[in-house]
mmCIF file of the N, C-alpha and C atoms, coordinates in Angstrom:
data_MODEL
# 
_entry.id   MODEL 
# 
loop_
_atom_site.group_PDB 
_atom_site.id 
_atom_site.type_symbol 
_atom_site.label_atom_id 
_atom_site.label_alt_id 
_atom_site.label_comp_id 
_atom_site.label_asym_id 
_atom_site.label_entity_id 
_atom_site.label_seq_id 
_atom_site.pdbx_PDB_ins_code 
_atom_site.Cartn_x 
_atom_site.Cartn_y 
_atom_site.Cartn_z 
_atom_site.occupancy 
_atom_site.B_iso_or_equiv 
_atom_site.pdbx_formal_charge 
_atom_site.auth_seq_id 
_atom_site.auth_comp_id 
_atom_site.auth_asym_id 
_atom_site.auth_atom_id 
_atom_site.pdbx_PDB_model_num 
ATOM 1   N N  . MET A 1 1  ? 108.222 178.483 163.710 1.00 0.00 ? 1  MET A N  1 
ATOM 2   C CA . MET A 1 1  ? 108.995 177.268 163.917 1.00 0.00 ? 1  MET A CA 1 
ATOM 3   C C  . MET A 1 1  ? 109.564 176.860 162.310 1.00 0.00 ? 1  MET A C  1 
ATOM 4   N N  . SER A 1 2  ? 110.736 176.355 162.018 1.00 0.00 ? 2  SER A N  1 
ATOM 5   C CA . SER A 1 2  ? 111.188 176.513 161.206 1.00 0.00 ? 2  SER A CA 1 
ATOM 6   C C  . SER A 1 2  ? 112.322 175.411 161.186 1.00 0.00 ? 2  SER A C  1 
ATOM 7   N N  . LEU A 1 3  ? 112.593 174.502 160.408 1.00 0.00 ? 3  LEU A N  1 
ATOM 8   C CA . LEU A 1 3  ? 113.680 173.198 160.153 1.00 0.00 ? 3  LEU A CA 1 
ATOM 9   C C  . LEU A 1 3  ? 114.429 173.867 158.676 1.00 0.00 ? 3  LEU A C  1 
ATOM 10  N N  . LYS A 1 4  ? 115.645 173.718 159.009 1.00 0.00 ? 4  LYS A N  1 
ATOM 11  C CA . LYS A 1 4  ? 116.718 174.328 157.769 1.00 0.00 ? 4  LYS A CA 1 
ATOM 12  C C  . LYS A 1 4  ? 117.613 173.252 157.851 1.00 0.00 ? 4  LYS A C  1 
ATOM 13  N N  . TYR A 1 5  ? 117.897 172.837 156.460 1.00 0.00 ? 5  TYR A N  1 
ATOM 14  C CA . TYR A 1 5  ? 119.399 172.135 156.208 1.00 0.00 ? 5  TYR A CA 1 
ATOM 15  C C  . TYR A 1 5  ? 120.422 172.902 156.905 1.00 0.00 ? 5  TYR A C  1 
ATOM 16  N N  . LYS A 1 6  ? 121.405 172.437 157.215 1.00 0.00 ? 6  LYS A N  1 
ATOM 17  C CA . LYS A 1 6  ? 122.610 172.741 157.832 1.00 0.00 ? 6  LYS A CA 1 
ATOM 18  C C  . LYS A 1 6  ? 123.697 172.831 156.471 1.00 0.00 ? 6  LYS A C  1 
ATOM 19  N N  . PHE A 1 7  ? 123.712 172.274 155.483 1.00 0.00 ? 7  PHE A N  1 
ATOM 20  C CA . PHE A 1 7  ? 124.391 172.221 154.053 1.00 0.00 ? 7  PHE A CA 1 
ATOM 21  C C  . PHE A 1 7  ? 123.446 172.377 152.994 1.00 0.00 ? 7  PHE A C  1 
ATOM 22  N N  . ASP A 1 8  ? 124.207 172.255 151.819 1.00 0.00 ? 8  ASP A N  1 
ATOM 23  C CA . ASP A 1 8  ? 123.431 171.836 150.415 1.00 0.00 ? 8  ASP A CA 1 
ATOM 24  C C  . ASP A 1 8  ? 123.485 170.223 150.084 1.00 0.00 ? 8  ASP A C  1 
ATOM 25  N N  . VAL A 1 9  ? 122.027 169.780 150.790 1.00 0.00 ? 9  VAL A N  1 
ATOM 26  C CA . VAL A 1 9  ? 122.078 168.517 149.975 1.00 0.00 ? 9  VAL A CA 1 
ATOM 27  C C  . VAL A 1 9  ? 122.593 167.542 149.043 1.00 0.00 ? 9  VAL A C  1 
ATOM 28  N N  . LEU A 1 10 ? 122.138 168.136 148.444 1.00 0.00 ? 10 LEU A N  1 
ATOM 29  C CA . LEU A 1 10 ? 122.186 167.693 146.657 1.00 0.00 ? 10 LEU A CA 1 
ATOM 30  C C  . LEU A 1 10 ? 123.787 167.580 146.501 1.00 0.00 ? 10 LEU A C  1 
ATOM 31  N N  . GLU A 1 11 ? 124.460 168.716 147.100 1.00 0.00 ? 11 GLU A N  1 
ATOM 32  C CA . GLU A 1 11 ? 125.635 168.388 146.967 1.00 0.00 ? 11 GLU A CA 1 
ATOM 33  C C  . GLU A 1 11 ? 126.624 167.435 148.025 1.00 0.00 ? 11 GLU A C  1 
ATOM 34  N N  . ALA A 1 12 ? 125.828 167.349 149.050 1.00 0.00 ? 12 ALA A N  1 
ATOM 35  C CA . ALA A 1 12 ? 126.493 166.343 150.198 1.00 0.00 ? 12 ALA A CA 1 
ATOM 36  C C  . ALA A 1 12 ? 126.504 164.879 149.616 1.00 0.00 ? 12 ALA A C  1 
ATOM 37  N N  . LEU A 1 13 ? 125.245 164.645 148.932 1.00 0.00 ? 13 LEU A N  1 
ATOM 38  C CA . LEU A 1 13 ? 124.975 163.528 148.100 1.00 0.00 ? 13 LEU A CA 1 
ATOM 39  C C  . LEU A 1 13 ? 125.942 163.361 147.299 1.00 0.00 ? 13 LEU A C  1 
ATOM 40  N N  . LYS A 1 14 ? 126.314 164.187 146.547 1.00 0.00 ? 14 LYS A N  1 
ATOM 41  C CA . LYS A 1 14 ? 126.960 164.360 145.303 1.00 0.00 ? 14 LYS A CA 1 
ATOM 42  C C  . LYS A 1 14 ? 128.463 163.757 145.717 1.00 0.00 ? 14 LYS A C  1 
ATOM 43  N N  . GLN A 1 15 ? 128.617 164.047 146.878 1.00 0.00 ? 15 GLN A N  1 
ATOM 44  C CA . GLN A 1 15 ? 130.041 164.198 147.466 1.00 0.00 ? 15 GLN A CA 1 
ATOM 45  C C  . GLN A 1 15 ? 130.158 162.724 147.924 1.00 0.00 ? 15 GLN A C  1 
ATOM 46  N N  . SER A 1 16 ? 129.148 162.295 148.347 1.00 0.00 ? 16 SER A N  1 
ATOM 47  C CA . SER A 1 16 ? 128.726 160.613 148.782 1.00 0.00 ? 16 SER A CA 1 
ATOM 48  C C  . SER A 1 16 ? 128.759 159.715 147.574 1.00 0.00 ? 16 SER A C  1 
ATOM 49  N N  . GLY A 1 17 ? 128.989 160.131 146.172 1.00 0.00 ? 17 GLY A N  1 
ATOM 50  C CA . GLY A 1 17 ? 128.676 159.260 145.307 1.00 0.00 ? 17 GLY A CA 1 
ATOM 51  C C  . GLY A 1 17 ? 127.437 159.289 144.503 1.00 0.00 ? 17 GLY A C  1 
ATOM 52  N N  . TYR A 1 18 ? 126.637 159.782 144.966 1.00 0.00 ? 18 TYR A N  1 
ATOM 53  C CA . TYR A 1 18 ? 124.763 159.760 144.866 1.00 0.00 ? 18 TYR A CA 1 
ATOM 54  C C  . TYR A 1 18 ? 124.612 160.991 143.651 1.00 0.00 ? 18 TYR A C  1 
ATOM 55  N N  . THR A 1 19 ? 124.878 160.483 142.539 1.00 0.00 ? 19 THR A N  1 
ATOM 56  C CA . THR A 1 19 ? 124.451 161.633 141.545 1.00 0.00 ? 19 THR A CA 1 
ATOM 57  C C  . THR A 1 19 ? 122.971 161.654 141.473 1.00 0.00 ? 19 THR A C  1 
ATOM 58  N N  . THR A 1 20 ? 122.519 162.849 140.705 1.00 0.00 ? 20 THR A N  1 
ATOM 59  C CA . THR A 1 20 ? 120.811 162.922 140.357 1.00 0.00 ? 20 THR A CA 1 
ATOM 60  C C  . THR A 1 20 ? 120.660 161.485 139.670 1.00 0.00 ? 20 THR A C  1 
ATOM 61  N N  . TYR A 1 21 ? 121.417 161.176 138.805 1.00 0.00 ? 21 TYR A N  1 
ATOM 62  C CA . TYR A 1 21 ? 121.113 160.427 137.987 1.00 0.00 ? 21 TYR A CA 1 
ATOM 63  C C  . TYR A 1 21 ? 121.055 159.263 138.797 1.00 0.00 ? 21 TYR A C  1 
ATOM 64  N N  . LYS A 1 22 ? 121.952 158.102 139.461 1.00 0.00 ? 22 LYS A N  1 
ATOM 65  C CA . LYS A 1 22 ? 122.083 157.852 140.321 1.00 0.00 ? 22 LYS A CA 1 
ATOM 66  C C  . LYS A 1 22 ? 120.908 157.341 141.234 1.00 0.00 ? 22 LYS A C  1 
ATOM 67  N N  . ILE A 1 23 ? 120.526 158.595 142.153 1.00 0.00 ? 23 ILE A N  1 
ATOM 68  C CA . ILE A 1 23 ? 119.467 158.717 142.806 1.00 0.00 ? 23 ILE A CA 1 
ATOM 69  C C  . ILE A 1 23 ? 118.161 158.041 142.135 1.00 0.00 ? 23 ILE A C  1 
ATOM 70  N N  . ARG A 1 24 ? 118.073 158.614 140.439 1.00 0.00 ? 24 ARG A N  1 
ATOM 71  C CA . ARG A 1 24 ? 116.818 158.449 139.898 1.00 0.00 ? 24 ARG A CA 1 
ATOM 72  C C  . ARG A 1 24 ? 116.792 156.847 139.525 1.00 0.00 ? 24 ARG A C  1 
ATOM 73  N N  . LYS A 1 25 ? 117.876 156.415 139.291 1.00 0.00 ? 25 LYS A N  1 
ATOM 74  C CA . LYS A 1 25 ? 118.402 154.983 138.703 1.00 0.00 ? 25 LYS A CA 1 
ATOM 75  C C  . LYS A 1 25 ? 118.177 153.996 139.920 1.00 0.00 ? 25 LYS A C  1 
ATOM 76  N N  . GLU A 1 26 ? 118.504 154.146 140.775 1.00 0.00 ? 26 GLU A N  1 
ATOM 77  C CA . GLU A 1 26 ? 118.208 153.516 142.147 1.00 0.00 ? 26 GLU A CA 1 
ATOM 78  C C  . GLU A 1 26 ? 116.983 153.828 142.571 1.00 0.00 ? 26 GLU A C  1 
ATOM 79  N N  . LYS A 1 27 ? 116.380 154.911 142.335 1.00 0.00 ? 27 LYS A N  1 
ATOM 80  C CA . LYS A 1 27 ? 114.928 154.997 142.910 1.00 0.00 ? 27 LYS A CA 1 
ATOM 81  C C  . LYS A 1 27 ? 115.126 155.355 144.415 1.00 0.00 ? 27 LYS A C  1 
ATOM 82  N N  . LEU A 1 28 ? 116.152 156.449 144.839 1.00 0.00 ? 28 LEU A N  1 
ATOM 83  C CA . LEU A 1 28 ? 116.221 156.190 146.146 1.00 0.00 ? 28 LEU A CA 1 
ATOM 84  C C  . LEU A 1 28 ? 115.284 157.494 146.693 1.00 0.00 ? 28 LEU A C  1 
ATOM 85  N N  . PHE A 1 29 ? 115.243 158.274 145.742 1.00 0.00 ? 29 PHE A N  1 
ATOM 86  C CA . PHE A 1 29 ? 114.261 159.655 146.391 1.00 0.00 ? 29 PHE A CA 1 
ATOM 87  C C  . PHE A 1 29 ? 113.709 160.043 144.998 1.00 0.00 ? 29 PHE A C  1 
ATOM 88  N N  . ALA A 1 30 ? 112.663 160.311 145.081 1.00 0.00 ? 30 ALA A N  1 
ATOM 89  C CA . ALA A 1 30 ? 111.669 160.960 143.981 1.00 0.00 ? 30 ALA A CA 1 
ATOM 90  C C  . ALA A 1 30 ? 111.944 162.507 143.516 1.00 0.00 ? 30 ALA A C  1 
ATOM 91  N N  . GLU A 1 31 ? 111.598 162.557 142.519 1.00 0.00 ? 31 GLU A N  1 
ATOM 92  C CA . GLU A 1 31 ? 112.028 163.696 141.658 1.00 0.00 ? 31 GLU A CA 1 
ATOM 93  C C  . GLU A 1 31 ? 111.184 165.081 142.504 1.00 0.00 ? 31 GLU A C  1 
ATOM 94  N N  . SER A 1 32 ? 110.106 164.762 143.429 1.00 0.00 ? 32 SER A N  1 
ATOM 95  C CA . SER A 1 32 ? 109.413 165.806 143.934 1.00 0.00 ? 32 SER A CA 1 
ATOM 96  C C  . SER A 1 32 ? 110.275 165.900 145.552 1.00 0.00 ? 32 SER A C  1 
ATOM 97  N N  . THR A 1 33 ? 110.966 164.877 145.768 1.00 0.00 ? 33 THR A N  1 
ATOM 98  C CA . THR A 1 33 ? 112.165 165.250 147.141 1.00 0.00 ? 33 THR A CA 1 
ATOM 99  C C  . THR A 1 33 ? 113.338 165.843 146.956 1.00 0.00 ? 33 THR A C  1 
ATOM 100 N N  . LEU A 1 34 ? 113.641 165.371 145.573 1.00 0.00 ? 34 LEU A N  1 
ATOM 101 C CA . LEU A 1 34 ? 115.021 166.202 144.964 1.00 0.00 ? 34 LEU A CA 1 
ATOM 102 C C  . LEU A 1 34 ? 114.532 167.674 145.082 1.00 0.00 ? 34 LEU A C  1 
ATOM 103 N N  . GLN A 1 35 ? 113.423 167.922 144.331 1.00 0.00 ? 35 GLN A N  1 
ATOM 104 C CA . GLN A 1 35 ? 113.244 169.353 144.366 1.00 0.00 ? 35 GLN A CA 1 
ATOM 105 C C  . GLN A 1 35 ? 112.936 170.090 145.786 1.00 0.00 ? 35 GLN A C  1 
ATOM 106 N N  . LYS A 1 36 ? 112.657 169.481 146.631 1.00 0.00 ? 36 LYS A N  1 
ATOM 107 C CA . LYS A 1 36 ? 112.606 170.057 148.083 1.00 0.00 ? 36 LYS A CA 1 
ATOM 108 C C  . LYS A 1 36 ? 114.000 170.060 148.471 1.00 0.00 ? 36 LYS A C  1 
ATOM 109 N N  . PHE A 1 37 ? 114.653 169.182 148.300 1.00 0.00 ? 37 PHE A N  1 
ATOM 110 C CA . PHE A 1 37 ? 116.140 169.835 148.688 1.00 0.00 ? 37 PHE A CA 1 
ATOM 111 C C  . PHE A 1 37 ? 116.549 171.194 147.644 1.00 0.00 ? 37 PHE A C  1 
ATOM 112 N N  . ARG A 1 38 ? 116.533 171.200 146.513 1.00 0.00 ? 38 ARG A N  1 
ATOM 113 C CA . ARG A 1 38 ? 116.874 172.344 145.960 1.00 0.00 ? 38 ARG A CA 1 
ATOM 114 C C  . ARG A 1 38 ? 115.919 173.788 146.466 1.00 0.00 ? 38 ARG A C  1 
ATOM 115 N N  . ASN A 1 39 ? 115.052 173.327 146.906 1.00 0.00 ? 39 ASN A N  1 
ATOM 116 C CA . ASN A 1 39 ? 114.071 174.752 147.510 1.00 0.00 ? 39 ASN A CA 1 
ATOM 117 C C  . ASN A 1 39 ? 114.346 174.600 149.173 1.00 0.00 ? 39 ASN A C  1 
ATOM 118 N N  . GLY A 1 40 ? 114.951 174.043 149.726 1.00 0.00 ? 40 GLY A N  1 
ATOM 119 C CA . GLY A 1 40 ? 115.367 174.170 151.481 1.00 0.00 ? 40 GLY A CA 1 
ATOM 120 C C  . GLY A 1 40 ? 114.085 173.401 151.794 1.00 0.00 ? 40 GLY A C  1 
ATOM 121 N N  . GLN A 1 41 ? 113.468 172.771 151.551 1.00 0.00 ? 41 GLN A N  1 
ATOM 122 C CA . GLN A 1 41 ? 111.837 172.466 152.001 1.00 0.00 ? 41 GLN A CA 1 
ATOM 123 C C  . GLN A 1 41 ? 112.419 171.156 152.470 1.00 0.00 ? 41 GLN A C  1 
ATOM 124 N N  . VAL A 1 42 ? 111.600 170.947 154.017 1.00 0.00 ? 42 VAL A N  1 
ATOM 125 C CA . VAL A 1 42 ? 111.563 169.649 154.854 1.00 0.00 ? 42 VAL A CA 1 
ATOM 126 C C  . VAL A 1 42 ? 110.835 168.483 154.083 1.00 0.00 ? 42 VAL A C  1 
ATOM 127 N N  . ILE A 1 43 ? 111.338 167.363 154.284 1.00 0.00 ? 43 ILE A N  1 
ATOM 128 C CA . ILE A 1 43 ? 111.514 166.225 153.822 1.00 0.00 ? 43 ILE A CA 1 
ATOM 129 C C  . ILE A 1 43 ? 110.745 165.225 154.967 1.00 0.00 ? 43 ILE A C  1 
ATOM 130 N N  . SER A 1 44 ? 109.652 163.943 154.235 1.00 0.00 ? 44 SER A N  1 
ATOM 131 C CA . SER A 1 44 ? 109.387 163.339 154.928 1.00 0.00 ? 44 SER A CA 1 
ATOM 132 C C  . SER A 1 44 ? 110.490 162.331 155.915 1.00 0.00 ? 44 SER A C  1 
ATOM 133 N N  . ALA A 1 45 ? 109.622 161.740 156.992 1.00 0.00 ? 45 ALA A N  1 
ATOM 134 C CA . ALA A 1 45 ? 110.601 161.001 158.192 1.00 0.00 ? 45 ALA A CA 1 
ATOM 135 C C  . ALA A 1 45 ? 111.181 159.949 157.124 1.00 0.00 ? 45 ALA A C  1 
ATOM 136 N N  . ASP A 1 46 ? 110.321 159.196 156.450 1.00 0.00 ? 46 ASP A N  1 
ATOM 137 C CA . ASP A 1 46 ? 111.005 158.149 155.403 1.00 0.00 ? 46 ASP A CA 1 
ATOM 138 C C  . ASP A 1 46 ? 111.899 158.571 154.753 1.00 0.00 ? 46 ASP A C  1 
ATOM 139 N N  . ASN A 1 47 ? 111.680 159.797 153.955 1.00 0.00 ? 47 ASN A N  1 
ATOM 140 C CA . ASN A 1 47 ? 112.941 160.398 152.951 1.00 0.00 ? 47 ASN A CA 1 
ATOM 141 C C  . ASN A 1 47 ? 114.399 160.708 154.210 1.00 0.00 ? 47 ASN A C  1 
ATOM 142 N N  . LEU A 1 48 ? 114.232 161.355 155.205 1.00 0.00 ? 48 LEU A N  1 
ATOM 143 C CA . LEU A 1 48 ? 115.004 161.672 155.989 1.00 0.00 ? 48 LEU A CA 1 
ATOM 144 C C  . LEU A 1 48 ? 115.803 160.254 156.513 1.00 0.00 ? 48 LEU A C  1 
ATOM 145 N N  . ASN A 1 49 ? 115.236 159.237 156.978 1.00 0.00 ? 49 ASN A N  1 
ATOM 146 C CA . ASN A 1 49 ? 115.824 158.131 157.413 1.00 0.00 ? 49 ASN A CA 1 
ATOM 147 C C  . ASN A 1 49 ? 116.539 157.717 155.947 1.00 0.00 ? 49 ASN A C  1 
ATOM 148 N N  . CYS A 1 50 ? 116.450 157.683 154.902 1.00 0.00 ? 50 CYS A N  1 
ATOM 149 C CA . CYS A 1 50 ? 116.858 157.308 153.593 1.00 0.00 ? 50 CYS A CA 1 
ATOM 150 C C  . CYS A 1 50 ? 118.419 158.056 153.485 1.00 0.00 ? 50 CYS A C  1 
ATOM 151 N N  . LEU A 1 51 ? 117.778 159.529 153.901 1.00 0.00 ? 51 LEU A N  1 
ATOM 152 C CA . LEU A 1 51 ? 119.051 160.548 153.697 1.00 0.00 ? 51 LEU A CA 1 
ATOM 153 C C  . LEU A 1 51 ? 120.143 160.161 154.616 1.00 0.00 ? 51 LEU A C  1 
ATOM 154 N N  . CYS A 1 52 ? 119.897 159.803 155.892 1.00 0.00 ? 52 CYS A N  1 
ATOM 155 C CA . CYS A 1 52 ? 120.884 159.553 157.138 1.00 0.00 ? 52 CYS A CA 1 
ATOM 156 C C  . CYS A 1 52 ? 121.601 158.200 156.441 1.00 0.00 ? 52 CYS A C  1 
ATOM 157 N N  . LYS A 1 53 ? 120.761 157.464 155.536 1.00 0.00 ? 53 LYS A N  1 
ATOM 158 C CA . LYS A 1 53 ? 121.605 155.928 155.755 1.00 0.00 ? 53 LYS A CA 1 
ATOM 159 C C  . LYS A 1 53 ? 122.728 156.598 154.362 1.00 0.00 ? 53 LYS A C  1 
ATOM 160 N N  . CYS A 1 54 ? 122.148 157.139 153.483 1.00 0.00 ? 54 CYS A N  1 
ATOM 161 C CA . CYS A 1 54 ? 122.799 157.644 152.205 1.00 0.00 ? 54 CYS A CA 1 
ATOM 162 C C  . CYS A 1 54 ? 124.275 158.543 152.815 1.00 0.00 ? 54 CYS A C  1 
ATOM 163 N N  . LEU A 1 55 ? 124.167 159.409 153.449 1.00 0.00 ? 55 LEU A N  1 
ATOM 164 C CA . LEU A 1 55 ? 125.128 160.302 154.289 1.00 0.00 ? 55 LEU A CA 1 
ATOM 165 C C  . LEU A 1 55 ? 125.995 159.578 155.460 1.00 0.00 ? 55 LEU A C  1 
ATOM 166 N N  . ASN A 1 56 ? 125.222 158.308 155.489 1.00 0.00 ? 56 ASN A N  1 
ATOM 167 C CA . ASN A 1 56 ? 125.669 158.234 157.390 1.00 0.00 ? 56 ASN A CA 1 
ATOM 168 C C  . ASN A 1 56 ? 125.767 159.228 158.372 1.00 0.00 ? 56 ASN A C  1 
ATOM 169 N N  . LEU A 1 57 ? 124.685 160.123 158.608 1.00 0.00 ? 57 LEU A N  1 
ATOM 170 C CA . LEU A 1 57 ? 124.612 160.775 159.605 1.00 0.00 ? 57 LEU A CA 1 
ATOM 171 C C  . LEU A 1 57 ? 123.401 160.868 160.202 1.00 0.00 ? 57 LEU A C  1 
ATOM 172 N N  . GLN A 1 58 ? 123.440 161.482 161.411 1.00 0.00 ? 58 GLN A N  1 
ATOM 173 C CA . GLN A 1 58 ? 122.268 161.665 162.128 1.00 0.00 ? 58 GLN A CA 1 
ATOM 174 C C  . GLN A 1 58 ? 121.043 162.614 161.801 1.00 0.00 ? 58 GLN A C  1 
ATOM 175 N N  . PRO A 1 59 ? 120.020 162.776 161.899 1.00 0.00 ? 59 PRO A N  1 
ATOM 176 C CA . PRO A 1 59 ? 119.061 163.952 161.769 1.00 0.00 ? 59 PRO A CA 1 
ATOM 177 C C  . PRO A 1 59 ? 119.422 165.181 162.228 1.00 0.00 ? 59 PRO A C  1 
ATOM 178 N N  . GLY A 1 60 ? 120.189 165.084 163.355 1.00 0.00 ? 60 GLY A N  1 
ATOM 179 C CA . GLY A 1 60 ? 120.941 166.416 163.786 1.00 0.00 ? 60 GLY A CA 1 
ATOM 180 C C  . GLY A 1 60 ? 122.050 166.781 163.310 1.00 0.00 ? 60 GLY A C  1 
ATOM 181 N N  . ASP A 1 61 ? 122.247 166.332 162.435 1.00 0.00 ? 61 ASP A N  1 
ATOM 182 C CA . ASP A 1 61 ? 123.569 166.774 161.696 1.00 0.00 ? 61 ASP A CA 1 
ATOM 183 C C  . ASP A 1 61 ? 123.165 166.934 160.297 1.00 0.00 ? 61 ASP A C  1 
ATOM 184 N N  . ILE A 1 62 ? 122.078 167.197 159.894 1.00 0.00 ? 62 ILE A N  1 
ATOM 185 C CA . ILE A 1 62 ? 121.348 167.419 158.729 1.00 0.00 ? 62 ILE A CA 1 
ATOM 186 C C  . ILE A 1 62 ? 120.221 168.670 158.902 1.00 0.00 ? 62 ILE A C  1 
ATOM 187 N N  . LEU A 1 63 ? 119.837 168.575 159.753 1.00 0.00 ? 63 LEU A N  1 
ATOM 188 C CA . LEU A 1 63 ? 118.659 169.896 159.929 1.00 0.00 ? 63 LEU A CA 1 
ATOM 189 C C  . LEU A 1 63 ? 119.021 170.391 161.395 1.00 0.00 ? 63 LEU A C  1 
ATOM 190 N N  . GLU A 1 64 ? 118.768 171.961 161.428 1.00 0.00 ? 64 GLU A N  1 
ATOM 191 C CA . GLU A 1 64 ? 118.705 172.512 162.680 1.00 0.00 ? 64 GLU A CA 1 
ATOM 192 C C  . GLU A 1 64 ? 117.148 173.399 162.657 1.00 0.00 ? 64 GLU A C  1 
ATOM 193 N N  . TYR A 1 65 ? 117.078 173.587 163.930 1.00 0.00 ? 65 TYR A N  1 
ATOM 194 C CA . TYR A 1 65 ? 115.623 174.334 164.231 1.00 0.00 ? 65 TYR A CA 1 
ATOM 195 C C  . TYR A 1 65 ? 116.056 175.604 164.305 1.00 0.00 ? 65 TYR A C  1 
ATOM 196 N N  . VAL A 1 66 ? 115.169 176.321 163.500 1.00 0.00 ? 66 VAL A N  1 
ATOM 197 C CA . VAL A 1 66 ? 115.818 177.992 163.949 1.00 0.00 ? 66 VAL A CA 1 
ATOM 198 C C  . VAL A 1 66 ? 114.266 178.517 164.071 1.00 0.00 ? 66 VAL A C  1 
ATOM 199 N N  . PRO A 1 67 ? 114.213 179.269 165.363 1.00 0.00 ? 67 PRO A N  1 
ATOM 200 C CA . PRO A 1 67 ? 112.506 179.808 165.388 1.00 0.00 ? 67 PRO A CA 1 
ATOM 201 C C  . PRO A 1 67 ? 112.485 181.185 164.958 1.00 0.00 ? 67 PRO A C  1 
ATOM 202 N N  . ASP A 1 68 ? 111.121 181.218 164.914 1.00 0.00 ? 68 ASP A N  1 
ATOM 203 C CA . ASP A 1 68 ? 110.441 182.245 164.031 1.00 0.00 ? 68 ASP A CA 1 
ATOM 204 C C  . ASP A 1 68 ? 110.799 183.693 164.490 1.00 0.00 ? 68 ASP A C  1 
ATOM 205 N N  . GLU A 1 69 ? 110.948 184.961 163.760 1.00 0.00 ? 69 GLU A N  1 
ATOM 206 C CA . GLU A 1 69 ? 111.426 185.831 164.197 1.00 0.00 ? 69 GLU A CA 1 
ATOM 207 C C  . GLU A 1 69 ? 109.840 186.668 164.413 1.00 0.00 ? 69 GLU A C  1 
ATOM 208 N N  . GLU A 1 70 ? 109.827 187.345 165.691 1.00 0.00 ? 70 GLU A N  1 
ATOM 209 C CA . GLU A 1 70 ? 108.623 187.747 165.994 1.00 0.00 ? 70 GLU A CA 1 
ATOM 210 C C  . GLU A 1 70 ? 108.356 189.018 165.894 1.00 0.00 ? 70 GLU A C  1 
# 
């Protein structure tokens, strides 16, 4: 089982006015969370909640389930 982002999260944040500088300054996400965005890794529910708020999206708009190939 695997969850994947439907789009480049950092690019979407940037288009919404959230540069990495602004994210760090306002302490929206930790550096480790930004690195998870870069690597396509799934984040915690609290961070997902903040991401949904920043982008004005639902979790299903951000993540998709991709079944493992057997």
